[in-house]
MARTIKE-451785 format. One record per residue (C-alpha): x, y, z; residue in three letters; residue number from 0. Coordinates in steps of 0.1 Angstrom, whole numbers, plus 2048, in hexadecimal, padded with zeros to 3 digits. Each point is the difference from the previous one (the first is absolute). Layout:
<sites>
   east   north    up   residuo   num
      X       Y     Z       ALA   NUM
...
</sites>
This chain:
<sites>
   east   north    up   residuo   num
    687     25A   D7F       MET     0
    7FF     822   7EF       LEU     1
    815     80F   7E3       SER     2
    7FA     826   7FD       ILE     3
    808     809   7DC       CYS     4
    807     824   7F6       ILE     5
    809     80B   7DD       PRO     6
    813     821   801       ILE     7
    804     81C   7E6       HIS     8
    80D     822   80A       ASN     9
    7F3     800   824       TRP    10
    810     7FF   822       ASP    11
    7F1     7E2   812       VAL    12
    814     803   820       THR    13
    7E4     80A   816       LYS    14
    7E8     7E8   7F0       LEU    15
    817     7E2   806       VAL    16
    808     80A   824       ARG    17
    7DB     804   808       ASP    18
    7F8     7DE   7F1       LEU    19
    81D     7F0   812       LYS    20
    7F5     80E   821       THR    21
    7DD     7F1   7FC       GLN    22
    80D     7DF   7F3       ALA    23
    819     7FC   81D       ASP    24
    7E4     806   819       LYS    25
    7EA     7E5   7F0       LEU    26
    81C     7E7   805       LYS    27
    7FA     7EE   7DF       VAL    28
    819     7F4   7E6       ALA    29
    803     81B   7E6       TYR    30
    816     811   7E6       GLU    31
    7FF     822   7EE       ILE    32
    80C     7FD   7DC       LEU    33
    808     820   7EE       LEU    34
    807     801   7DB       LEU    35
    80B     821   7F1       ASP    36
    7F5     804   7DC       ASP    37
    81C     817   7F2       ALA    38
    7FB     81E   817       SER    39
    816     81E   7FF       ASP    40
    820     7FC   813       TYR    41
    7F6     815   81E       GLU    42
    7E3     7E8   807       TYR    43
    815     7E1   7FA       GLN    44
    81A     80D   819       LYS    45
    7E6     807   81B       LYS    46
    7EC     7E0   7FD       ASN    47
    81E     7E9   7FC       ALA    48
    809     807   824       GLN    49
    7E0     7EE   80B       LEU    50
    811     7DF   7F6       ASP    51
    813     801   821       PHE    52
    7E0     7FD   814       LEU    53
    7F6     7DD   80D       ASP    54
    7E5     7F0   7EA       HIS    55
    805     819   7E4       VAL    56
    80E     7F8   7DE       THR    57
    808     81B   7E6       TYR    58
    802     7F7   7DB       LEU    59
    80B     817   7E4       GLN    60
    7F7     800   7DB       SER    61
    813     819   7EA       TYR    62
    7E8     7FD   7E3       ILE    63
    7DB     809   803       ASN    64
    7EE     7DF   803       MET    65
    7DC     80D   803       GLY    66
    7E5     7FC   819       ARG    67
    7F6     7DC   7F7       SER    68
    823     7F2   7FD       VAL    69
    80B     80F   821       VAL    70
    7E3     7F1   813       ARG    71
    804     7DE   7F0       ASN    72
    825     801   809       THR    73
    7F9     809   824       LEU    74
    7E9     7E2   802       ALA    75
    81B     7E9   7F3       VAL    76
    819     80D   819       LYS    77
    7E8     7FC   81E       SER    78
    801     7E3   818       GLN    79
    7E0     802   814       TYR    80
    7DD     7F3   7F8       PRO    81
    7EF     822   800       TYR    82
    80B     81E   7EB       LEU    83
    7F6     823   80A       LEU    84
    805     818   7E3       PHE    85
    7FE     826   802       MET    86
    80B     81E   7EC       ASP    87
    81F     813   80D       CYS    88
    7F0     823   802       ASP    89
    7EB     7F7   81E       VAL    90
    7FE     807   826       THR    91
    7F4     7E7   81A       VAL    92
    7E7     814   814       THR    93
    7F1     7E4   815       HIS    94
    814     7EF   81C       ARG    95
    7ED     7DF   7FB       ASP    96
    805     800   7DA       TYR    97
    813     7DE   7FE       LEU    98
    7EB     7F1   81C       LYS    99
    7E0     807   7ED       LYS   100
    80E     7EE   7E1       TYR   101
    80B     7E2   815       LEU   102
    7DD     7FF   810       GLU   103
    7F1     7FE   7DD       ALA   104
    812     7E0   7F7       LEU   105
    7FD     7E5   7F4       PRO   106
    7ED     813   7E5       ALA   107
    812     7FA   7DF       LYS   108
    801     825   7F4       VAL   109
    7F8     81E   815       VAL   110
    800     825   7F5       VAL   111
    803     81A   81B       GLY   112
    7F8     820   7EE       GLY   113
    80E     823   7FD       ALA   114
    7FC     821   812       GLU   115
    80D     823   7F8       PHE   116
    809     81F   814       LYS   117
    7E1     816   805       PRO   118
    815     81F   7FA       LYS   119
    802     80C   7DC       LYS   120
    823     7FD   7F2       PRO   121
    813     819   7EA       ARG   122
    7EC     80B   7E1       LYS   123
    815     7EB   7E8       GLU   124
    7F7     7E0   813       ASN   125
    7DB     806   805       VAL   126
    7F2     7EB   7E4       LEU   127
    811     7DF   80C       ARG   128
    7F6     808   824       TRP   129
    7DC     808   7F8       LYS   130
    7FC     7E1   7EA       TYR   131
    80D     7EC   81E       GLY   132
    7E8     810   818       ILE   133
    7E1     7FB   7E9       VAL   134
    808     7DF   7EF       ARG   135
    81A     7EC   814       GLU   136
    7F8     808   825       GLN   137
    7E4     7E6   800       VAL   138
    7F4     7ED   81F       PRO   139
    801     7DA   7FF       ALA   140
    7DA     7FE   802       GLU   141
    7FF     811   7DD       VAL   142
    81D     7EC   7F2       ARG   143
    7F0     7DF   809       ARG   144
    7E3     807   7E8       LYS   145
    817     7F5   7E3       ASP   146
    81E     7F3   812       PRO   147
    816     7F5   7E4       ASN   148
    7FA     81F   7EB       ALA   149
    80A     815   81F       ALA   150
    822     7F0   802       PHE   151
    81E     817   803       SER   152
    826     7F9   802       THR   153
    804     81E   818       PHE   154
    7FB     7EC   820       ASN   155
    7F7     7DB   801       PHE   156
    80B     7DE   80E       ILE   157
    7FF     7DF   7ED       ILE   158
    809     7DC   805       GLU   159
    822     7F9   7F0       LYS   160
    7F2     7E0   7F2       GLU   161
    7E5     813   7ED       ILE   162
    818     81B   7F4       PHE   163
    816     7E4   7F1       ASP   164
    7E2     7F7   7EB       THR   165
    7F1     823   7F8       VAL   166
    81C     819   7FA       GLN   167
    800     823   7F2       PHE   168
    801     802   7DA       ASP   169
    823     80C   7F7       GLU   170
    7F6     80B   7DD       THR   171
    7EE     81E   80E       LEU   172
    818     81E   800       GLN   173
    7FF     81F   815       GLY   174
    7E3     80A   816       TYR   175
    7DD     7F2   802       GLY   176
    7E8     7E3   801       HIS   177
    817     7E4   809       GLU   178
    7EA     7FE   81F       ASP   179
    7E1     7FD   7EA       THR   180
    80E     7E2   7ED       LEU   181
    80D     7F0   820       PHE   182
    7DE     803   812       GLY   183
    7EE     7F0   7E2       LEU   184
    81A     7E5   7FE       ASP   185
    7FA     7F7   824       LEU   186
    7DB     7FF   7F9       GLU   187
    806     7E9   7E3       ALA   188
    812     7E9   818       HIS   189
    7E2     800   817       GLY   190
    810     817   81A       ILE   191
    7EB     81B   80F       THR   192
    813     81E   80F       ILE   193
    7F9     80A   824       SER   194
    7FF     824   80A       HIS   195
    806     810   822       ILE   196
    804     823   80D       ASP   197
    826     800   805       ASN   198
    80D     81D   7EC       PRO   199
    822     80F   7F9       LEU   200
    802     825   7F9       ARG   201
    80A     808   7DD       HIS   202
    819     81D   801       ASP   203
    7F7     810   7DE       VAL   204
    81F     80E   7EE       SER   205
    7F5     800   7DB       ARG   206
    7FA     821   7EE       SER   207
    7E0     803   7EC       SER   208
    814     7FE   7E0       ASN   209
    810     7DF   80C       GLN   210
    7DF     7F2   80A       PHE   211
    7F0     808   7DE       LEU   212
    81D     7EF   7EF       LYS   213
    7FC     7E1   816       GLN   214
    7DB     800   7FA       THR   215
    806     7FE   7DA       ARG   216
    818     7E4   806       ASN   217
    7E7     7EE   815       SER   218
    7E6     802   7E4       ILE   219
    81A     7F2   7E8       ASP   220
    804     7E3   818       ASN   221
    7DB     7FC   803       LEU   222
    7FD     7FA   7DA       LEU   223
    81B     7E6   802       ILE   224
    7ED     7EF   81C       ILE   225
    7E0     801   7EC       ALA   226
    812     7EB   7E5       ASP   227
    80D     7E7   81A       LYS   228
    7E2     7F8   816       VAL   229
    7E9     7E3   7F6       GLU   230
    7E1     810   810       ASN   231
    7FF     823   7F0       ARG   232
    7DD     806   80E       ASP   233
    80D     7FC   823       ARG   234
    81C     819   7FA       LEU   235
    7E8     819   7F3       GLU   236
    7E9     7FA   81E       GLN   237
    81C     808   817       SER   238
    80D     81F   7EE       ILE   239
    7E9     81F   7FE       THR   240
    815     80F   7E4       LEU   241
    7FB     7E2   7E9       LEU   242
    7DA     7FE   808       ARG   243
    7FC     825   7F7       THR   244
    813     7FB   7DF       TYR   245
    7EA     7E2   7F7       ARG   246
    7E0     814   808       LYS   247
    80B     81C   7E8       LEU   248
    80A     7E6   7E6       GLU   249
    7DE     7EE   801       LYS   250
    7EE     821   7FD       ARG   251
    816     80C   7E4       HIS   252
    80C     81E   814       LEU   253
    826     7FB   7FE       LEU   254
    803     819   7E3       GLY   255
    7EC     81A   814       LEU   256
    816     7FB   81E       TYR   257
    81F     804   7EC       ARG   258
    7F3     821   7F3       LEU   259
    7F7     80B   823       PHE   260
    823     7F7   80C       TYR   261
    811     812   7E3       GLN   262
    7ED     81F   80A       MET   263
    803     7FF   825       PHE   264
    81F     7E9   807       GLY   265
    818     81D   806       LYS   266
    7E8     810   819       MET   267
    7FC     7DE   812       ILE   268
    826     7FC   802       GLU   269
    804     824   80D       LYS   270
    7E8     7F7   81C       ASN   271
    812     7E0   809       LEU   272
    821     814   804       ARG   273
    7EF     81B   815       SER   274
    800     802   826       PRO   275
    7DB     7F4   800       ASN   276
    7FD     7E3   7E7       PRO   277
    7DF     7EF   7FB       LYS   278
    7FF     7DA   801       ILE   279
    7E4     801   7E7       ARG   280
    817     813   7E9       ALA   281
    81A     7E4   806       PHE   282
    7E6     7E6   7F5       ASP   283
    7FA     814   7E0       LEU   284
    825     802   7FA       TYR   285
    805     7DA   803       LYS   286
    7E2     7FA   7E9       LEU   287
    80D     818   7E6       GLY   288
    823     7EF   800       TYR   289
    7F0     7DE   7FD       LEU   290
    7E9     80B   7E3       VAL   291
    81D     80F   7ED       GLU   292
    816     7E2   807       LYS   293
    7E6     7E7   7F3       MET   294
    7F9     816   7E2       LYS   295
    826     800   7F8       ALA   296
    802     7DA   804       GLU   297
    7E2     7FA   7E9       LYS   298
    810     816   7E5       ASN   299
    822     7F0   802       SER   300
</sites>
Protein backbone atom coordinates (compact mmCIF):
# COMPACT_ATOMS: atom_id res chain seq x y z
CA MET A 1 0.00 0.00 0.00
CA LEU A 2 3.01 2.34 0.43
CA SER A 3 5.74 3.40 -1.97
CA ILE A 4 8.60 5.20 -0.21
CA CYS A 5 10.28 7.43 -2.80
CA ILE A 6 13.76 8.84 -2.16
CA PRO A 7 15.68 10.97 -4.66
CA ILE A 8 19.43 10.74 -4.06
CA HIS A 9 22.25 13.12 -4.84
CA ASN A 10 25.68 12.68 -3.26
CA TRP A 11 24.45 11.12 -0.02
CA ASP A 12 24.82 7.68 1.56
CA VAL A 13 21.27 6.49 2.28
CA THR A 14 22.22 3.06 3.65
CA LYS A 15 21.18 3.74 7.24
CA LEU A 16 18.05 5.63 6.19
CA VAL A 17 16.84 2.76 4.00
CA ARG A 18 17.58 0.10 6.62
CA ASP A 19 15.76 2.10 9.32
CA LEU A 20 12.72 2.57 7.08
CA LYS A 21 12.77 -1.11 6.12
CA THR A 22 12.85 -2.17 9.78
CA GLN A 23 9.77 -0.07 10.55
CA ALA A 24 7.90 -1.17 7.43
CA ASP A 25 8.57 -4.87 8.09
CA LYS A 26 7.16 -4.56 11.62
CA LEU A 27 3.98 -2.93 10.30
CA LYS A 28 3.36 -5.90 8.01
CA VAL A 29 2.00 -3.78 5.15
CA ALA A 30 2.72 -4.03 1.45
CA TYR A 31 5.51 -1.58 0.66
CA GLU A 32 8.44 -0.74 -1.56
CA ILE A 33 11.39 1.61 -1.22
CA LEU A 34 12.31 3.28 -4.51
CA LEU A 35 15.69 4.99 -4.80
CA LEU A 36 16.62 7.14 -7.78
CA ASP A 37 20.16 8.46 -7.90
CA ASP A 38 20.40 11.77 -9.75
CA ALA A 39 23.94 11.64 -11.17
CA SER A 40 25.80 11.38 -7.86
CA ASP A 41 29.56 10.97 -7.65
CA TYR A 42 30.70 7.40 -8.19
CA GLU A 43 31.48 6.73 -4.51
CA TYR A 44 27.82 7.32 -3.60
CA GLN A 45 26.51 5.34 -6.55
CA LYS A 46 28.66 2.39 -5.49
CA LYS A 47 27.44 2.47 -1.86
CA ASN A 48 23.77 2.99 -2.57
CA ALA A 49 23.52 0.53 -5.47
CA GLN A 50 24.14 -2.31 -3.00
CA LEU A 51 20.75 -1.58 -1.42
CA ASP A 52 19.09 -3.00 -4.53
CA PHE A 53 19.77 -6.47 -3.13
CA LEU A 54 17.46 -5.88 -0.15
CA ASP A 55 13.89 -7.17 -0.29
CA HIS A 56 11.35 -4.48 -1.24
CA VAL A 57 14.12 -2.06 -2.31
CA THR A 58 14.70 -0.91 -5.90
CA TYR A 59 17.70 1.22 -6.86
CA LEU A 60 17.55 3.25 -10.09
CA GLN A 61 20.40 5.25 -11.59
CA SER A 62 20.45 8.37 -13.76
CA TYR A 63 23.81 9.38 -15.23
CA ILE A 64 22.59 12.86 -16.14
CA ASN A 65 21.36 15.39 -13.61
CA MET A 66 17.57 15.35 -13.97
CA GLY A 67 16.71 17.90 -11.30
CA ARG A 68 14.49 17.81 -8.23
CA SER A 69 11.13 17.94 -9.99
CA VAL A 70 11.90 15.40 -12.72
CA VAL A 71 13.32 12.91 -10.21
CA ARG A 72 10.23 13.03 -8.01
CA ASN A 73 7.88 12.73 -10.97
CA THR A 74 9.88 9.76 -12.26
CA LEU A 75 9.72 8.01 -8.89
CA ALA A 76 5.95 8.43 -8.87
CA VAL A 77 5.68 6.84 -12.32
CA LYS A 78 7.79 3.87 -11.19
CA SER A 79 5.76 3.34 -8.00
CA GLN A 80 3.13 0.61 -7.66
CA TYR A 81 1.20 1.39 -4.46
CA PRO A 82 -1.68 3.86 -3.83
CA TYR A 83 0.25 6.08 -1.38
CA LEU A 84 3.59 7.76 -2.07
CA LEU A 85 5.88 8.84 0.77
CA PHE A 86 8.49 11.33 -0.42
CA MET A 87 11.51 12.42 1.58
CA ASP A 88 14.85 14.06 0.94
CA CYS A 89 17.91 11.82 1.12
CA ASP A 90 19.90 13.81 3.72
CA VAL A 91 17.62 12.88 6.60
CA THR A 92 17.55 10.65 9.67
CA VAL A 93 14.52 8.81 11.03
CA THR A 94 14.52 9.75 14.72
CA HIS A 95 11.12 8.35 15.74
CA ARG A 96 10.41 4.61 15.86
CA ASP A 97 6.76 5.14 14.95
CA TYR A 98 7.49 7.38 11.95
CA LEU A 99 5.79 5.18 9.33
CA LYS A 100 3.05 4.14 11.74
CA LYS A 101 2.09 7.79 12.31
CA TYR A 102 1.74 8.41 8.60
CA LEU A 103 -0.42 5.33 8.11
CA GLU A 104 -2.62 6.45 11.01
CA ALA A 105 -3.11 9.82 9.27
CA LEU A 106 -4.61 8.15 6.18
CA PRO A 107 -6.90 8.31 4.25
CA ALA A 108 -5.99 12.03 4.13
CA LYS A 109 -5.06 12.99 0.58
CA VAL A 110 -1.81 14.84 1.32
CA VAL A 111 -0.01 14.93 4.67
CA VAL A 112 3.14 16.87 5.60
CA GLY A 113 5.14 15.60 8.57
CA GLY A 114 7.58 18.45 9.11
CA ALA A 115 11.29 18.80 9.84
CA GLU A 116 13.60 18.96 12.80
CA PHE A 117 17.27 19.83 13.21
CA LYS A 118 20.02 18.83 15.62
CA PRO A 119 20.08 21.21 18.58
CA LYS A 120 23.89 21.24 18.52
CA LYS A 121 25.45 23.97 16.40
CA PRO A 122 27.34 22.55 13.38
CA ARG A 123 30.70 23.61 11.99
CA LYS A 124 30.91 27.34 11.32
CA GLU A 125 30.74 26.94 7.53
CA ASN A 126 27.35 25.21 7.88
CA VAL A 127 25.75 27.47 10.48
CA LEU A 128 23.58 29.60 8.18
CA ARG A 129 21.63 26.67 6.71
CA TRP A 130 21.25 25.08 10.15
CA LYS A 131 20.09 28.29 11.80
CA TYR A 132 17.60 29.01 9.03
CA GLY A 133 16.19 25.51 9.52
CA ILE A 134 15.85 25.94 13.27
CA VAL A 135 14.13 29.34 12.99
CA ARG A 136 12.02 28.97 9.84
CA GLU A 137 11.55 25.27 9.03
CA GLN A 138 11.27 23.51 12.39
CA VAL A 139 7.62 24.48 12.66
CA PRO A 140 4.97 22.53 14.64
CA ALA A 141 1.90 21.27 12.81
CA GLU A 142 -0.33 23.63 14.79
CA VAL A 143 1.39 26.61 13.17
CA ARG A 144 1.59 25.06 9.69
CA ARG A 145 -2.17 24.44 9.72
CA LYS A 146 -2.87 28.19 9.77
CA ASP A 147 -2.11 28.34 6.02
CA PRO A 148 -1.77 24.65 5.16
CA ASN A 149 -1.10 24.80 1.43
CA ALA A 150 1.42 27.62 1.74
CA ALA A 151 3.25 25.53 4.36
CA PHE A 152 3.76 22.59 1.97
CA SER A 153 7.29 21.18 1.75
CA THR A 154 8.74 18.40 -0.41
CA PHE A 155 11.07 17.45 2.43
CA ASN A 156 8.75 14.91 4.09
CA PHE A 157 5.21 14.22 2.89
CA ILE A 158 2.78 11.49 1.84
CA ILE A 159 0.28 11.78 -1.00
CA GLU A 160 -2.29 9.65 -2.80
CA LYS A 161 -0.78 8.39 -6.05
CA GLU A 162 -4.01 9.21 -7.85
CA ILE A 163 -3.68 12.86 -6.85
CA PHE A 164 0.00 12.98 -7.79
CA ASP A 165 -0.87 11.68 -11.23
CA THR A 166 -2.99 14.82 -11.63
CA VAL A 167 -0.80 17.42 -9.89
CA GLN A 168 2.88 16.83 -10.51
CA PHE A 169 6.00 18.90 -9.93
CA ASP A 170 6.70 21.50 -12.60
CA GLU A 171 9.70 20.21 -14.55
CA THR A 172 10.51 23.60 -16.07
CA LEU A 173 11.87 24.77 -12.70
CA GLN A 174 15.61 24.19 -12.55
CA GLY A 175 17.89 23.78 -9.57
CA TYR A 176 16.81 24.52 -6.04
CA GLY A 177 13.75 26.22 -4.69
CA HIS A 178 10.02 26.86 -4.71
CA GLU A 179 8.86 23.78 -6.61
CA ASP A 180 7.05 23.02 -3.35
CA THR A 181 5.43 26.48 -3.36
CA LEU A 182 3.93 25.90 -6.79
CA PHE A 183 2.91 22.34 -5.91
CA GLY A 184 1.07 23.46 -2.78
CA LEU A 185 -0.83 26.15 -4.68
CA ASP A 186 -1.64 23.73 -7.51
CA LEU A 187 -3.17 21.36 -4.97
CA GLU A 188 -5.20 24.23 -3.56
CA ALA A 189 -6.43 25.12 -7.06
CA HIS A 190 -7.65 21.51 -7.36
CA GLY A 191 -9.60 21.86 -4.12
CA ILE A 192 -7.17 19.81 -2.03
CA THR A 193 -6.24 21.08 1.43
CA ILE A 194 -2.98 19.73 2.81
CA SER A 195 -3.03 18.09 6.24
CA HIS A 196 -0.20 18.64 8.72
CA ILE A 197 0.98 16.41 11.56
CA ASP A 198 3.99 16.37 13.87
CA ASN A 199 5.96 13.52 12.31
CA PRO A 200 9.34 15.04 11.48
CA LEU A 201 12.47 13.72 9.89
CA ARG A 202 15.75 15.22 11.02
CA HIS A 203 17.45 17.25 8.34
CA ASP A 204 21.17 16.51 8.46
CA VAL A 205 22.49 19.85 7.19
CA SER A 206 25.53 19.58 4.94
CA ARG A 207 25.50 22.77 2.86
CA SER A 208 28.06 25.48 3.42
CA SER A 209 26.86 29.05 3.81
CA ASN A 210 28.20 29.86 0.34
CA GLN A 211 26.28 26.95 -1.17
CA PHE A 212 23.11 27.94 0.65
CA LEU A 213 23.35 31.55 -0.56
CA LYS A 214 23.76 30.29 -4.13
CA GLN A 215 20.72 28.01 -3.73
CA THR A 216 18.77 30.92 -2.27
CA ARG A 217 19.46 33.04 -5.33
CA ASN A 218 18.35 30.13 -7.53
CA SER A 219 15.16 29.77 -5.49
CA ILE A 220 14.33 33.45 -6.04
CA ASP A 221 14.91 32.99 -9.79
CA ASN A 222 12.41 30.12 -9.65
CA LEU A 223 9.99 32.24 -7.65
CA LEU A 224 9.88 34.80 -10.46
CA ILE A 225 9.20 32.02 -12.97
CA ILE A 226 6.34 30.79 -10.78
CA ALA A 227 4.94 34.33 -10.53
CA ASP A 228 4.52 34.33 -14.30
CA LYS A 229 2.83 30.91 -14.25
CA VAL A 230 0.23 31.15 -11.50
CA GLU A 231 -3.24 32.39 -12.32
CA ASN A 232 -3.80 33.82 -8.84
CA ARG A 233 -0.81 36.13 -8.34
CA ASP A 234 -2.37 37.64 -5.21
CA ARG A 235 -2.51 34.20 -3.57
CA LEU A 236 1.17 33.63 -4.35
CA GLU A 237 2.12 36.95 -2.82
CA GLN A 238 -0.04 36.20 0.21
CA SER A 239 1.89 32.98 0.82
CA ILE A 240 5.42 34.36 0.26
CA THR A 241 6.70 37.00 2.72
CA LEU A 242 9.46 38.08 0.34
CA LEU A 243 6.99 38.99 -2.41
CA ARG A 244 4.71 40.81 0.04
CA THR A 245 7.61 42.90 1.28
CA TYR A 246 8.67 43.76 -2.27
CA ARG A 247 5.14 44.90 -3.15
CA LYS A 248 4.97 47.09 -0.04
CA LEU A 249 8.18 48.84 -1.04
CA GLU A 250 6.92 49.22 -4.60
CA LYS A 251 3.60 50.74 -3.54
CA ARG A 252 5.37 53.21 -1.27
CA HIS A 253 7.94 54.08 -3.99
CA LEU A 254 10.79 52.88 -1.77
CA LEU A 255 12.50 50.39 -4.10
CA GLY A 256 15.11 52.92 -5.16
CA LEU A 257 15.89 53.76 -1.55
CA TYR A 258 16.26 50.07 -0.68
CA ARG A 259 18.59 49.53 -3.65
CA LEU A 260 20.75 52.38 -2.35
CA PHE A 261 20.71 50.86 1.14
CA TYR A 262 21.73 47.46 -0.20
CA GLN A 263 24.49 48.89 -2.37
CA MET A 264 25.92 50.53 0.75
CA PHE A 265 25.52 47.67 3.21
CA GLY A 266 25.21 44.52 1.06
CA LYS A 267 28.84 43.45 1.55
CA MET A 268 28.48 43.83 5.31
CA ILE A 269 25.28 41.74 5.24
CA GLU A 270 26.96 38.97 3.24
CA LYS A 271 29.92 38.99 5.62
CA ASN A 272 27.55 38.39 8.53
CA LEU A 273 25.82 35.53 6.70
CA ARG A 274 29.16 33.78 6.17
CA SER A 275 30.19 34.28 9.79
CA PRO A 276 29.84 31.78 12.68
CA ASN A 277 26.88 33.80 14.00
CA PRO A 278 24.66 34.77 11.05
CA LYS A 279 21.47 36.75 11.68
CA ILE A 280 18.28 35.51 10.04
CA ARG A 281 17.11 39.12 9.74
CA ALA A 282 20.26 39.78 7.69
CA PHE A 283 19.33 36.81 5.52
CA ASP A 284 15.91 38.38 4.89
CA LEU A 285 17.62 41.63 3.85
CA TYR A 286 19.93 39.65 1.54
CA LYS A 287 17.01 37.93 -0.21
CA LEU A 288 15.15 41.20 -0.63
CA GLY A 289 18.25 42.88 -2.01
CA TYR A 290 18.70 40.12 -4.59
CA LEU A 291 15.03 40.30 -5.60
CA VAL A 292 15.07 44.09 -5.96
CA GLU A 293 18.18 43.96 -8.15
CA LYS A 294 16.77 41.07 -10.20
CA MET A 295 13.49 42.88 -10.85
CA LYS A 296 15.33 46.08 -11.75
CA ALA A 297 17.48 44.20 -14.26
CA GLU A 298 14.41 42.54 -15.82
CA LYS A 299 12.61 45.85 -16.20
CA ASN A 300 15.66 47.38 -17.89
CA SER A 301 16.19 44.46 -20.28
